[in-house]
N, C-alpha and C positions, 0 to 999 in steps of 0.2 A: 504494501498500500502506502501510495507517495503527496497522500491528499486526506486531513479529516479536518470537519467543521461542526460548526456546532449543531447541527442535524447527527451525526455519527455520537456526541456528547446525547443529545437527547432520546437518541435511541437507545444507547447503553441505559439511562437510568430508567427510562419506560421499561427497558427485560429485566434490571436490576429491583425495581417495583411490581413485576409480577411476579418474580424467584422469590422474592421478601411472600411475600403472599402467598406463595406454596409451600415457604420453610425449604427451599431451595436453594443454593449457595451457587453466590456465580464469578466467575473467576478468571478472567481476562489475559491469554495465555499465546506470548509470542508478539506480543504487541508490537508492531512498525517504532519508530522514532519521533513521528508527527504524533504518533496517537498518544503516547507516554507525556509527552512534551505539553499536548494541547491539555491534556485530562489535569495536565498538573499545572499549569499556566490556570486555567480555569479553574483550581480547586478541586475538582471531581475525583483526583486517585485519593485521596483518603475516605473515599466513598466508595468503590468497588474493591473486591480484594485482590490486589493487583500481587502476584509473586515478587519474594524481596529480590530478587537479584534483578528483575522486570522495573519495578517502581524508582529505580536510583538511574535509570536510561533520561 
């Protein structure tokens, strides 16, 4: 992936809401750097279960 926007953040947050309601965990794996950067810049990274190795990118 080379592009990620606020639409992607919105989709992830909606998915997280549905997963939480179903008592299911949500993990974002092998996220592209543009994804982790934008999530961190938007302050969303803490709301998703990102593996520690990926959260530091």
